[in-house]
gemmi code that builds the backbone of each chain (N, CA, C; Angstrom):
import gemmi

chains = {
    "A": [
        ("MET", (0.865, -1.204, 0.000), (0.000, 0.000, 0.000), (0.891, 1.240, 0.000)),
        ("ALA", (0.746, 2.095, -0.976), (1.573, 3.301, -1.064), (0.684, 4.541, -1.003)),
        ("ARG", (1.064, 5.464, -0.112), (0.318, 6.716, -0.028), (1.126, 7.777, -0.777)),
        ("ASP", (0.533, 8.357, -1.813), (1.310, 9.315, -2.591), (1.199, 10.711, -1.986)),
        ("GLU", (1.822, 11.673, -2.649), (1.876, 13.030, -2.097), (0.482, 13.670, -2.014)),
        ("SER", (-0.495, 13.108, -2.722), (-1.858, 13.644, -2.638), (-2.588, 13.147, -1.390)),
        ("GLY", (-2.007, 12.170, -0.713), (-2.641, 11.638, 0.481), (-3.540, 10.444, 0.216)),
        ("PHE", (-3.604, 9.983, -1.033), (-4.429, 8.818, -1.349), (-3.588, 7.548, -1.281)),
        ("SER", (-4.191, 6.503, -0.707), (-3.496, 5.222, -0.631), (-3.939, 4.316, -1.772)),
        ("HIS", (-2.986, 3.642, -2.353), (-3.275, 2.708, -3.450), (-2.554, 1.397, -3.194)),
        ("PRO", (-3.244, 0.272, -3.359), (-2.576, -1.011, -3.110), (-1.519, -1.306, -4.173)),
        ("ASP", (-0.479, -2.008, -3.755), (0.549, -2.446, -4.700), (0.001, -3.603, -5.540)),
        ("GLU", (0.603, -3.765, -6.695), (0.138, -4.796, -7.642), (0.106, -6.189, -7.004)),
        ("GLY", (1.118, -6.493, -6.207), (1.213, -7.829, -5.641), (0.140, -8.163, -4.624)),
        ("THR", (-0.526, -7.149, -4.102), (-1.524, -7.399, -3.053), (-2.955, -7.389, -3.599)),
        ("LEU", (-3.115, -7.199, -4.897), (-4.479, -7.162, -5.450), (-5.173, -8.498, -5.241)),
        ("SER", (-6.451, -8.455, -4.931), (-7.229, -9.678, -4.784), (-8.443, -9.616, -5.685)),
        ("LEU", (-8.675, -10.743, -6.349), (-9.816, -10.834, -7.260), (-11.118, -10.620, -6.494)),
        ("GLU", (-11.197, -11.130, -5.268), (-12.410, -10.961, -4.471), (-12.693, -9.478, -4.220)),
        ("ALA", (-11.661, -8.709, -3.882), (-11.849, -7.276, -3.612), (-12.251, -6.539, -4.884)),
        ("ILE", (-11.684, -6.934, -6.002), (-12.051, -6.312, -7.281), (-13.514, -6.616, -7.601)),
        ("PHE", (-13.929, -7.850, -7.381), (-15.326, -8.204, -7.650), (-16.269, -7.455, -6.718)),
        ("HIS", (-15.871, -7.325, -5.457), (-16.710, -6.537, -4.544), (-16.829, -5.105, -5.068)),
        ("ALA", (-15.700, -4.546, -5.506), (-15.709, -3.174, -6.014), (-16.634, -3.024, -7.229)),
        ("LEU", (-16.720, -4.067, -8.031), (-17.499, -3.988, -9.272), (-18.932, -4.486, -9.103)),
        ("SER", (-19.314, -4.819, -7.879), (-20.649, -5.396, -7.661), (-21.723, -4.326, -7.489)),
        ("ASP", (-21.352, -3.072, -7.659), (-22.308, -1.971, -7.527), (-22.461, -1.267, -8.875)),
        ("PRO", (-23.697, -0.965, -9.284), (-23.898, -0.378, -10.625), (-23.226, 0.978, -10.812)),
        ("TYR", (-23.160, 1.792, -9.751), (-22.491, 3.094, -9.914), (-20.982, 2.926, -10.034)),
        ("ARG", (-20.440, 1.986, -9.294), (-18.994, 1.766, -9.413), (-18.645, 1.209, -10.796)),
        ("LEU", (-19.526, 0.362, -11.314), (-19.315, -0.148, -12.671), (-19.407, 0.996, -13.697)),
        ("ARG", (-20.298, 1.948, -13.458), (-20.408, 3.101, -14.370), (-19.143, 3.943, -14.334)),
        ("ILE", (-18.590, 4.133, -13.134), (-17.342, 4.900, -13.009), (-16.242, 4.219, -13.826)),
        ("VAL", (-16.137, 2.905, -13.664), (-15.090, 2.149, -14.367), (-15.269, 2.272, -15.875)),
        ("ARG", (-16.500, 2.158, -16.335), (-16.736, 2.243, -17.787), (-16.448, 3.640, -18.325)),
        ("ALA", (-16.819, 4.654, -17.549), (-16.559, 6.035, -17.990), (-15.058, 6.287, -18.051)),
        ("LEU", (-14.312, 5.809, -17.065), (-12.860, 6.002, -17.072), (-12.206, 5.227, -18.216)),
        ("ALA", (-12.721, 4.032, -18.477), (-12.156, 3.222, -19.562), (-12.367, 3.898, -20.913)),
        ("ALA", (-13.456, 4.655, -21.033), (-13.779, 5.306, -22.306), (-13.102, 6.661, -22.450)),
        ("SER", (-12.456, 7.120, -21.387), (-11.851, 8.459, -21.403), (-10.353, 8.377, -21.678)),
        ("ALA", (-9.889, 9.251, -22.532), (-8.460, 9.273, -22.863), (-7.650, 9.965, -21.769)),
        ("VAL", (-8.330, 10.699, -20.911), (-7.628, 11.474, -19.872), (-8.271, 11.201, -18.508)),
        ("PRO", (-7.544, 11.463, -17.405), (-8.137, 11.305, -16.070), (-9.380, 12.180, -15.915)),
        ("MET", (-10.301, 11.736, -15.094), (-11.562, 12.472, -14.906), (-11.707, 12.880, -13.441)),
        ("ASN", (-12.272, 14.055, -13.203), (-12.478, 14.455, -11.812), (-13.760, 13.836, -11.263)),
        ("CYS", (-13.858, 13.818, -9.950), (-14.979, 13.129, -9.297), (-16.320, 13.742, -9.696)),
        ("GLY", (-16.338, 15.054, -9.886), (-17.592, 15.717, -10.257), (-18.155, 15.202, -11.572)),
        ("ASP", (-17.270, 14.912, -12.510), (-17.717, 14.415, -13.817), (-18.142, 12.959, -13.759)),
        ("LEU", (-17.944, 12.330, -12.605), (-18.279, 10.910, -12.459), (-19.314, 10.709, -11.348)),
        ("SER", (-20.104, 11.758, -11.084), (-21.026, 11.652, -9.943), (-22.414, 11.164, -10.348)),
        ("PHE", (-22.740, 11.244, -11.653), (-24.021, 10.737, -12.153), (-25.210, 11.257, -11.345)),
        ("GLY", (-25.085, 12.505, -10.884), (-26.187, 13.134, -10.161), (-26.383, 12.645, -8.739)),
        ("ARG", (-25.450, 11.847, -8.242), (-25.571, 11.297, -6.887), (-24.881, 12.220, -5.880)),
        ("PRO", (-25.256, 12.139, -4.606), (-24.610, 12.986, -3.591), (-23.109, 12.714, -3.496)),
        ("LYS", (-22.372, 13.763, -3.197), (-20.911, 13.660, -3.133), (-20.454, 12.603, -2.110)),
        ("SER", (-21.146, 12.545, -0.962), (-20.733, 11.607, 0.089), (-20.889, 10.164, -0.388)),
        ("SER", (-21.961, 9.910, -1.106), (-22.207, 8.570, -1.621), (-21.127, 8.192, -2.636)),
        ("MET", (-20.780, 9.160, -3.510), (-19.784, 8.855, -4.535), (-18.383, 8.727, -3.930)),
        ("SER", (-18.090, 9.497, -2.882), (-16.779, 9.374, -2.230), (-16.578, 7.950, -1.722)),
        ("HIS", (-17.633, 7.392, -1.175), (-17.609, 6.004, -0.701), (-17.275, 5.048, -1.864)),
        ("HIS", (-17.922, 5.274, -2.998), (-17.668, 4.393, -4.148), (-16.226, 4.536, -4.652)),
        ("PHE", (-15.734, 5.773, -4.707), (-14.350, 5.980, -5.148), (-13.368, 5.316, -4.189)),
        ("ARG", (-13.657, 5.391, -2.900), (-12.778, 4.787, -1.897), (-12.691, 3.266, -2.096)),
        ("ILE", (-13.823, 2.633, -2.339), (-13.833, 1.180, -2.521), (-13.086, 0.784, -3.801)),
        ("LEU", (-13.310, 1.542, -4.872), (-12.606, 1.251, -6.131), (-11.091, 1.430, -5.966)),
        ("ARG", (-10.712, 2.475, -5.233), (-9.289, 2.750, -5.006), (-8.667, 1.640, -4.156)),
        ("ALA", (-9.362, 1.247, -3.085), (-8.836, 0.221, -2.171), (-8.668, -1.131, -2.865)),
        ("ALA", (-9.508, -1.393, -3.855), (-9.415, -2.663, -4.587), (-8.333, -2.613, -5.657)),
        ("GLY", (-7.799, -1.416, -5.911), (-6.759, -1.280, -6.934), (-7.292, -0.994, -8.316)),
        ("VAL", (-8.586, -0.706, -8.401), (-9.196, -0.510, -9.724), (-8.885, 0.877, -10.285)),
        ("LEU", (-8.860, 1.871, -9.425), (-8.546, 3.204, -9.947), (-7.485, 3.913, -9.107)),
        ("HIS", (-6.909, 4.941, -9.710), (-5.854, 5.734, -9.083), (-6.333, 7.182, -9.008)),
        ("THR", (-6.155, 7.798, -7.842), (-6.609, 9.174, -7.644), (-5.429, 10.062, -7.273)),
        ("THR", (-5.381, 11.224, -7.878), (-4.383, 12.232, -7.481), (-5.093, 13.565, -7.305)),
        ("SER", (-4.474, 14.456, -6.513), (-5.013, 15.807, -6.368), (-4.364, 16.714, -7.400)),
        ("GLN", (-5.211, 17.534, -8.028), (-4.700, 18.613, -8.886), (-5.401, 19.864, -8.415)),
        ("GLY", (-4.705, 20.649, -7.577), (-5.362, 21.802, -6.959), (-6.472, 21.295, -6.067)),
        ("VAL", (-7.688, 21.784, -6.273), (-8.803, 21.337, -5.432), (-9.517, 20.121, -6.023)),
        ("GLU", (-9.083, 19.676, -7.186), (-9.761, 18.556, -7.837), (-9.067, 17.230, -7.562)),
        ("HIS", (-9.881, 16.185, -7.521), (-9.350, 14.825, -7.427), (-9.519, 14.183, -8.800)),
        ("MET", (-8.401, 13.808, -9.399), (-8.439, 13.256, -10.755), (-8.253, 11.737, -10.697)),
        ("ASN", (-9.104, 11.030, -11.417), (-9.132, 9.568, -11.358), (-8.795, 8.936, -12.702)),
        ("SER", (-8.067, 7.839, -12.620), (-7.816, 7.065, -13.839), (-7.861, 5.581, -13.485)),
        ("LEU", (-8.190, 4.781, -14.487), (-8.251, 3.331, -14.318), (-6.821, 2.796, -14.254)),
        ("ARG", (-6.578, 1.821, -13.385), (-5.235, 1.202, -13.338), (-5.216, 0.026, -14.324)),
        ("ARG", (-5.529, 0.334, -15.545), (-5.754, -0.693, -16.566), (-4.532, -1.570, -16.829)),
        ("ASP", (-3.366, -0.935, -16.985), (-2.166, -1.719, -17.289), (-1.894, -2.742, -16.189)),
        ("MET", (-2.026, -2.282, -14.944), (-1.758, -3.168, -13.821), (-2.791, -4.299, -13.760)),
        ("LEU", (-4.055, -3.950, -13.934), (-5.116, -4.963, -13.891), (-4.922, -5.980, -15.026)),
        ("ASP", (-4.540, -5.487, -16.196), (-4.326, -6.394, -17.329), (-3.142, -7.336, -17.091)),
        ("ARG", (-2.121, -6.827, -16.432), (-0.976, -7.693, -16.116), (-1.379, -8.761, -15.100)),
        ("ARG", (-2.127, -8.332, -14.099), (-2.433, -9.203, -12.964), (-3.550, -10.192, -13.285)),
        ("PHE", (-4.562, -9.728, -13.980), (-5.723, -10.573, -14.307), (-6.040, -10.426, -15.797)),
        ("PRO", (-5.238, -11.057, -16.646), (-5.373, -10.866, -18.097), (-6.795, -11.156, -18.583)),
        ("GLY", (-7.313, -10.258, -19.386), (-8.620, -10.471, -20.003), (-9.789, -10.023, -19.151)),
        ("LEU", (-9.563, -9.780, -17.863), (-10.683, -9.471, -16.971), (-11.352, -8.137, -17.344)),
        ("MET", (-10.570, -7.087, -17.454), (-11.169, -5.788, -17.759), (-11.790, -5.790, -19.157)),
        ("ALA", (-11.135, -6.448, -20.097), (-11.695, -6.531, -21.456), (-13.071, -7.187, -21.412)),
        ("ALA", (-13.195, -8.258, -20.623), (-14.484, -8.945, -20.524), (-15.521, -8.056, -19.843)),
        ("ILE", (-15.114, -7.370, -18.793), (-16.029, -6.505, -18.051), (-16.522, -5.349, -18.929)),
        ("LEU", (-15.617, -4.835, -19.745), (-15.952, -3.685, -20.568), (-16.573, -4.088, -21.902)),
        ("GLY", (-16.752, -5.402, -22.086), (-17.411, -5.856, -23.304), (-16.550, -5.717, -24.538)),
        ("GLU", (-15.233, -5.851, -24.362), (-14.328, -5.726, -25.507), (-14.031, -7.093, -26.128)),
        ("THR", (-14.620, -8.146, -25.545), (-14.210, -9.503, -25.899), (-15.096, -10.154, -26.959)),
        ("GLY", (-16.250, -9.599, -27.223), (-17.162, -10.215, -28.177), (-18.376, -9.328, -28.231)),
        ("GLN", (-19.562, -9.915, -28.205), (-20.721, -9.043, -28.116), (-20.635, -8.322, -26.781)),
        ("SER", (-21.207, -7.146, -26.703), (-20.953, -6.261, -25.580), (-21.572, -6.727, -24.274)),
        ("ALA", (-20.723, -6.830, -23.260), (-21.233, -7.036, -21.904), (-21.510, -5.690, -21.260)),
        ("ALA", (-20.966, -4.637, -21.868), (-21.100, -3.309, -21.270), (-22.334, -2.596, -21.802)),
        ("GLY", (-22.560, -2.721, -23.098), (-23.548, -1.871, -23.753), (-24.962, -2.063, -23.266)),
        ("ASP", (-25.271, -3.221, -22.722), (-26.663, -3.467, -22.366), (-26.925, -3.257, -20.885)),
        ("HIS", (-26.019, -2.579, -20.206), (-26.227, -2.439, -18.764), (-26.844, -1.150, -18.272)),
        ("PRO", (-26.517, -0.010, -18.874), (-27.044, 1.234, -18.319), (-28.571, 1.222, -18.152)),
        ("ARG", (-29.282, 0.580, -19.092), (-30.744, 0.588, -18.973), (-31.221, -0.233, -17.772)),
        ("ARG", (-30.359, -1.139, -17.280), (-30.772, -1.927, -16.120), (-30.186, -1.377, -14.836)),
        ("LEU", (-29.651, -0.183, -14.911), (-29.037, 0.420, -13.738), (-30.096, 0.696, -12.669)),
        ("THR", (-29.796, 0.259, -11.467), (-30.704, 0.558, -10.355), (-29.941, 1.363, -9.308)),
        ("PRO", (-30.622, 2.202, -8.566), (-29.927, 3.017, -7.571), (-29.152, 2.164, -6.575)),
        ("ALA", (-28.019, 2.672, -6.134), (-27.185, 1.918, -5.190), (-27.826, 1.939, -3.816)),
    ],
    "B": [
        ("MET", (-36.919, -16.206, -14.369), (-36.621, -17.139, -13.268), (-37.430, -18.419, -13.460)),
        ("ALA", (-36.784, -19.569, -13.515), (-37.477, -20.839, -13.709), (-37.188, -21.759, -12.527)),
        ("ARG", (-38.258, -22.322, -11.976), (-38.079, -23.280, -10.875), (-38.247, -24.670, -11.482)),
        ("ASP", (-37.204, -25.496, -11.373), (-37.307, -26.813, -11.987), (-37.950, -27.799, -11.019)),
        ("GLU", (-38.034, -29.053, -11.476), (-38.734, -30.064, -10.669), (-38.028, -30.348, -9.346)),
        ("SER", (-36.769, -29.931, -9.226), (-36.045, -30.123, -7.968), (-36.405, -29.060, -6.945)),
        ("GLY", (-37.106, -28.023, -7.384), (-37.478, -26.958, -6.468), (-36.473, -25.822, -6.415)),
        ("PHE", (-35.416, -25.878, -7.223), (-34.435, -24.800, -7.249), (-34.787, -23.781, -8.331)),
        ("SER", (-34.629, -22.502, -7.990), (-34.895, -21.437, -8.954), (-33.591, -20.982, -9.595)),
        ("HIS", (-33.652, -20.779, -10.884), (-32.482, -20.301, -11.632), (-32.892, -19.149, -12.531)),
        ("PRO", (-32.122, -18.075, -12.554), (-32.486, -16.945, -13.401), (-32.325, -17.289, -14.884)),
        ("ASP", (-33.176, -16.685, -15.701), (-33.063, -16.847, -17.143), (-31.867, -16.042, -17.655)),
        ("GLU", (-31.362, -16.452, -18.788), (-30.181, -15.810, -19.367), (-30.356, -14.299, -19.532)),
        ("GLY", (-31.539, -13.898, -19.982), (-31.770, -12.486, -20.270), (-31.775, -11.589, -19.036)),
        ("THR", (-31.927, -12.186, -17.861), (-32.018, -11.359, -16.651), (-30.693, -11.307, -15.873)),
        ("LEU", (-29.656, -11.966, -16.387), (-28.370, -11.959, -15.668), (-27.822, -10.544, -15.565)),
        ("SER", (-27.247, -10.232, -14.425), (-26.616, -8.918, -14.252), (-25.170, -9.100, -13.828)),
        ("LEU", (-24.318, -8.312, -14.452), (-22.893, -8.372, -14.146), (-22.657, -8.021, -12.676)),
        ("GLU", (-23.429, -7.067, -12.150), (-23.274, -6.675, -10.747), (-23.550, -7.855, -9.812)),
        ("ALA", (-24.613, -8.613, -10.108), (-24.956, -9.759, -9.254), (-23.888, -10.844, -9.359)),
        ("ILE", (-23.357, -11.031, -10.555), (-22.293, -12.029, -10.737), (-21.049, -11.609, -9.948)),
        ("PHE", (-20.710, -10.330, -10.001), (-19.542, -9.857, -9.247), (-19.771, -9.988, -7.747)),
        ("HIS", (-20.979, -9.694, -7.291), (-21.268, -9.889, -5.869), (-21.076, -11.370, -5.512)),
        ("ALA", (-21.580, -12.245, -6.368), (-21.457, -13.687, -6.098), (-19.993, -14.113, -6.020)),
        ("LEU", (-19.144, -13.476, -6.802), (-17.735, -13.882, -6.874), (-16.840, -13.106, -5.912)),
        ("SER", (-17.428, -12.266, -5.086), (-16.627, -11.411, -4.204), (-16.252, -12.107, -2.894)),
        ("ASP", (-16.604, -13.359, -2.771), (-16.291, -14.132, -1.567), (-15.324, -15.264, -1.914)),
        ("PRO", (-14.290, -15.468, -1.100), (-13.284, -16.482, -1.461), (-13.828, -17.902, -1.529)),
        ("TYR", (-14.809, -18.240, -0.682), (-15.355, -19.599, -0.762), (-16.209, -19.783, -2.013)),
        ("ARG", (-16.942, -18.737, -2.379), (-17.743, -18.840, -3.604), (-16.838, -18.946, -4.825)),
        ("LEU", (-15.730, -18.230, -4.794), (-14.762, -18.329, -5.891), (-14.160, -19.740, -5.939)),
        ("ARG", (-13.936, -20.336, -4.779), (-13.413, -21.710, -4.753), (-14.401, -22.696, -5.343)),
        ("ILE", (-15.681, -22.507, -5.010), (-16.721, -23.386, -5.577), (-16.697, -23.295, -7.099)),
        ("VAL", (-16.633, -22.058, -7.605), (-16.657, -21.845, -9.061), (-15.449, -22.516, -9.708)),
        ("ARG", (-14.282, -22.372, -9.095), (-13.074, -22.970, -9.678), (-13.130, -24.489, -9.642)),
        ("ALA", (-13.657, -25.030, -8.547), (-13.755, -26.493, -8.443), (-14.720, -27.033, -9.495)),
        ("LEU", (-15.851, -26.346, -9.679), (-16.817, -26.800, -10.683), (-16.244, -26.667, -12.090)),
        ("ALA", (-15.489, -25.600, -12.325), (-14.908, -25.392, -13.659), (-13.901, -26.492, -13.984)),
        ("ALA", (-13.256, -27.008, -12.939), (-12.222, -28.025, -13.144), (-12.804, -29.433, -13.198)),
        ("SER", (-14.104, -29.567, -12.918), (-14.731, -30.884, -12.849), (-15.475, -31.195, -14.150)),
        ("ALA", (-15.298, -32.404, -14.616), (-15.988, -32.812, -15.851), (-17.445, -33.167, -15.581)),
        ("VAL", (-17.786, -33.368, -14.310), (-19.145, -33.787, -13.961), (-19.688, -32.894, -12.844)),
        ("PRO", (-21.029, -32.840, -12.685), (-21.598, -32.060, -11.578), (-21.074, -32.559, -10.232)),
        ("MET", (-20.996, -31.660, -9.264), (-20.465, -32.021, -7.937), (-21.522, -31.778, -6.870)),
        ("ASN", (-21.558, -32.653, -5.869), (-22.531, -32.436, -4.801), (-21.991, -31.422, -3.791)),
        ("CYS", (-22.906, -30.876, -2.997), (-22.545, -29.788, -2.085), (-21.494, -30.225, -1.078)),
        ("GLY", (-21.566, -31.492, -0.655), (-20.616, -31.983, 0.341), (-19.182, -31.936, -0.164)),
        ("ASP", (-19.016, -32.221, -1.453), (-17.663, -32.201, -2.029), (-17.160, -30.779, -2.256)),
        ("LEU", (-18.024, -29.802, -2.013), (-17.656, -28.399, -2.232), (-17.782, -27.603, -0.944)),
        ("SER", (-17.646, -28.280, 0.191), (-17.880, -27.568, 1.454), (-16.598, -27.033, 2.080)),
        ("PHE", (-15.444, -27.545, 1.641), (-14.150, -27.047, 2.111), (-14.070, -26.985, 3.640)),
        ("GLY", (-14.714, -27.952, 4.293), (-14.657, -28.022, 5.747), (-15.495, -26.985, 6.477)),
        ("ARG", (-16.326, -26.250, 5.748), (-17.151, -25.208, 6.357), (-18.511, -25.777, 6.755)),
        ("PRO", (-19.217, -25.135, 7.703), (-20.538, -25.634, 8.109), (-21.520, -25.639, 6.939)),
        ("LYS", (-22.406, -26.598, 6.969), (-23.375, -26.756, 5.889), (-24.227, -25.499, 5.701)),
        ("SER", (-24.632, -24.863, 6.812), (-25.499, -23.677, 6.709), (-24.775, -22.535, 6.009)),
        ("SER", (-23.502, -22.394, 6.309), (-22.710, -21.339, 5.679), (-22.583, -21.599, 4.189)),
        ("MET", (-22.334, -22.863, 3.815), (-22.163, -23.175, 2.401), (-23.490, -23.086, 1.652)),
        ("SER", (-24.604, -23.448, 2.311), (-25.914, -23.323, 1.650), (-26.156, -21.882, 1.223)),
        ("HIS", (-25.764, -20.959, 2.086), (-25.878, -19.535, 1.790), (-25.060, -19.185, 0.550)),
        ("HIS", (-23.835, -19.700, 0.474), (-22.987, -19.407, -0.683), (-23.572, -19.999, -1.973)),
        ("PHE", (-24.079, -21.228, -1.886), (-24.683, -21.845, -3.076), (-25.901, -21.049, -3.541)),
        ("ARG", (-26.674, -20.555, -2.583), (-27.873, -19.792, -2.929), (-27.500, -18.513, -3.699)),
        ("ILE", (-26.465, -17.840, -3.233), (-26.051, -16.592, -3.897), (-25.510, -16.878, -5.305)),
        ("LEU", (-24.727, -17.928, -5.433), (-24.196, -18.287, -6.753), (-25.320, -18.678, -7.715)),
        ("ARG", (-26.314, -19.387, -7.183), (-27.449, -19.810, -8.014), (-28.270, -18.601, -8.442)),
        ("ALA", (-28.542, -17.706, -7.492), (-29.369, -16.523, -7.783), (-28.707, -15.606, -8.807)),
        ("ALA", (-27.378, -15.604, -8.829), (-26.657, -14.760, -9.788), (-26.567, -15.426, -11.157)),
        ("GLY", (-26.958, -16.692, -11.236), (-26.908, -17.411, -12.510), (-25.578, -18.106, -12.754)),
        ("VAL", (-24.741, -18.173, -11.733), (-23.404, -18.735, -11.923), (-23.441, -20.269, -11.930)),
        ("LEU", (-24.300, -20.834, -11.084), (-24.367, -22.298, -11.090), (-25.797, -22.813, -11.131)),
        ("HIS", (-25.920, -24.078, -11.493), (-27.209, -24.756, -11.615), (-27.220, -25.938, -10.660)),
        ("THR", (-28.311, -26.073, -9.915), (-28.425, -27.150, -8.936), (-29.630, -28.029, -9.253)),
        ("THR", (-29.432, -29.331, -9.176), (-30.551, -30.265, -9.297), (-30.469, -31.276, -8.160)),
        ("SER", (-31.614, -31.872, -7.837), (-31.637, -32.936, -6.836), (-31.459, -34.290, -7.507)),
        ("GLN", (-30.601, -35.105, -6.920), (-30.505, -36.508, -7.350), (-30.627, -37.326, -6.078)),
        ("GLY", (-31.829, -37.847, -5.836), (-32.068, -38.516, -4.561), (-31.939, -37.491, -3.454)),
        ("VAL", (-31.098, -37.783, -2.468), (-30.924, -36.842, -1.360), (-29.786, -35.849, -1.619)),
        ("GLU", (-29.124, -35.987, -2.761), (-27.996, -35.099, -3.049), (-28.399, -33.926, -3.928)),
        ("HIS", (-27.717, -32.814, -3.716), (-27.863, -31.654, -4.587), (-26.622, -31.576, -5.461)),
        ("MET", (-26.828, -31.679, -6.757), (-25.698, -31.702, -7.687), (-25.584, -30.340, -8.380)),
        ("ASN", (-24.363, -29.831, -8.417), (-24.123, -28.479, -8.933), (-23.226, -28.498, -10.165)),
        ("SER", (-23.540, -27.617, -11.096), (-22.668, -27.433, -12.245), (-22.615, -25.950, -12.596)),
        ("LEU", (-21.515, -25.562, -13.213), (-21.329, -24.178, -13.634), (-22.200, -23.937, -14.872)),
        ("ARG", (-22.822, -22.750, -14.957), (-23.608, -22.429, -16.164), (-22.673, -21.761, -17.183)),
        ("ARG", (-21.624, -22.453, -17.494), (-20.528, -21.880, -18.277), (-20.958, -21.421, -19.674)),
        ("ASP", (-21.717, -22.273, -20.384), (-22.124, -21.908, -21.746), (-22.927, -20.612, -21.735)),
        ("MET", (-23.849, -20.527, -20.785), (-24.692, -19.328, -20.709), (-23.857, -18.102, -20.344)),
        ("LEU", (-22.964, -18.250, -19.376), (-22.121, -17.116, -18.956), (-21.219, -16.679, -20.115)),
        ("ASP", (-20.700, -17.648, -20.863), (-19.825, -17.309, -21.993), (-20.595, -16.591, -23.097)),
        ("ARG", (-21.846, -16.997, -23.304), (-22.668, -16.295, -24.308), (-22.953, -14.870, -23.865)),
        ("ARG", (-23.297, -14.721, -22.602), (-23.779, -13.431, -22.092), (-22.628, -12.465, -21.820)),
        ("PHE", (-21.544, -12.970, -21.276), (-20.390, -12.117, -20.926), (-19.106, -12.776, -21.447)),
        ("PRO", (-18.884, -12.667, -22.760), (-17.755, -13.386, -23.376), (-16.422, -13.043, -22.709)),
        ("GLY", (-15.674, -14.076, -22.402), (-14.330, -13.873, -21.852), (-14.288, -13.724, -20.351)),
        ("LEU", (-15.429, -13.487, -19.728), (-15.418, -13.212, -18.293), (-14.964, -14.425, -17.483)),
        ("MET", (-15.591, -15.566, -17.714), (-15.216, -16.748, -16.929), (-13.784, -17.174, -17.236)),
        ("ALA", (-13.376, -17.065, -18.487), (-12.000, -17.416, -18.853), (-11.015, -16.552, -18.070)),
        ("ALA", (-11.321, -15.265, -17.952), (-10.429, -14.362, -17.211), (-10.432, -14.708, -15.725)),
        ("ILE", (-11.609, -14.988, -15.179), (-11.723, -15.312, -13.757), (-10.975, -16.597, -13.428)),
        ("LEU", (-11.051, -17.554, -14.343), (-10.436, -18.859, -14.100), (-8.981, -18.898, -14.526)),
        ("GLY", (-8.479, -17.749, -15.012), (-7.065, -17.689, -15.365), (-6.727, -18.441, -16.630)),
        ("GLU", (-7.701, -18.518, -17.559), (-7.460, -19.240, -18.813), (-6.932, -18.315, -19.897)),
        ("THR", (-6.785, -17.025, -19.562), (-6.535, -16.012, -20.586), (-5.058, -15.693, -20.764)),
        ("GLY", (-4.238, -16.092, -19.812), (-2.822, -15.747, -19.911), (-2.158, -16.313, -18.684)),
        ("GLN", (-1.297, -15.555, -18.032), (-0.777, -16.062, -16.776), (-1.958, -16.204, -15.826)),
        ("SER", (-1.866, -17.127, -14.882), (-3.024, -17.532, -14.104), (-3.516, -16.478, -13.127)),
        ("ALA", (-4.795, -16.163, -13.238), (-5.431, -15.350, -12.206), (-6.005, -16.264, -11.133)),
        ("ALA", (-6.088, -17.553, -11.461), (-6.715, -18.491, -10.525), (-5.680, -19.138, -9.615)),
        ("GLY", (-4.562, -19.516, -10.192), (-3.614, -20.375, -9.499), (-3.027, -19.772, -8.239)),
        ("ASP", (-3.008, -18.474, -8.155), (-2.311, -17.871, -7.025), (-3.263, -17.426, -5.929)),
        ("HIS", (-4.472, -17.928, -5.949), (-5.409, -17.437, -4.945), (-5.630, -18.294, -3.714)),
        ("PRO", (-5.650, -19.625, -3.828), (-5.955, -20.420, -2.638), (-5.078, -20.065, -1.432)),
        ("ARG", (-3.807, -19.731, -1.679), (-2.943, -19.449, -0.538), (-3.335, -18.132, 0.145)),
        ("ARG", (-4.058, -17.261, -0.563), (-4.470, -16.019, 0.068), (-5.920, -16.104, 0.555)),
        ("LEU", (-6.432, -17.311, 0.577), (-7.813, -17.480, 1.006), (-7.964, -17.126, 2.482)),
        ("THR", (-8.963, -16.328, 2.767), (-9.250, -15.989, 4.156), (-10.665, -16.438, 4.471)),
        ("PRO", (-10.934, -16.787, 5.718), (-12.283, -17.258, 6.068), (-13.355, -16.234, 5.701)),
        ("ALA", (-14.498, -16.748, 5.279), (-15.589, -15.832, 4.885), (-16.198, -15.219, 6.137)),
    ],
}
model = gemmi.Model(1)
for chain_id, residues in chains.items():
    chain = gemmi.Chain(chain_id)
    for i, (resn, *xyz) in enumerate(residues, 1):
        res = gemmi.Residue()
        res.name, res.seqid = resn, gemmi.SeqId(i, " ")
        for name, pos in zip(("N", "CA", "C"), xyz):
            atom = gemmi.Atom()
            atom.name, atom.element = name, gemmi.Element(name[0])
            atom.pos, atom.b_iso = gemmi.Position(*pos), 0.0
            res.add_atom(atom)
        chain.add_residue(res)
    model.add_chain(chain)
structure = gemmi.Structure()
structure.add_model(model)
structure.setup_entities()
């Protein structure tokens, strides 16, 4: 676990657990965050990933995703910028993110937003 | 949702949700059940998948896996026989089970039993 200069803690690659990643992805809003980050060429701030939900609720979701090793957060001024730890996840669990994001065949991602239910 | 003659309910393919599958897989014992079934050429009874845990605890895990559509249970006499719904999962979420079971590259499966913690 490394705490960077922004004060956010991120697990090291060797400590990632598939169970923790699955827990992180078992919530529809957290899955939306992951999909939005995967589709973005640049890091995104928390406000752009709030989907109209209260800040406190989304902070909880970001914390769980960060603790599982799914995303990386840094401070830029007053903003918290998030990016997917895709390279690390792909090294550690090959094919997992591709399958989750529907990159492997017919889309596993595309048919989910309509079934989104509040967390 | 279809209830078969054994009295077990199984979700239909069209109602599967990635979130429910991830919740089902977020527990180390449930992940062990899935890996054991994936490695077995034939259905396995609950006793052979109990890993020394109490029956009530494992019944709970089987129920969650069944409700998420991950496994199928039938009665054979007094035994409950379980199998992975692999074909359906592969159709619905291509590549997901392969990634979970470590079939996609270096093993995501092989290095987990030693980090297993009690549920």
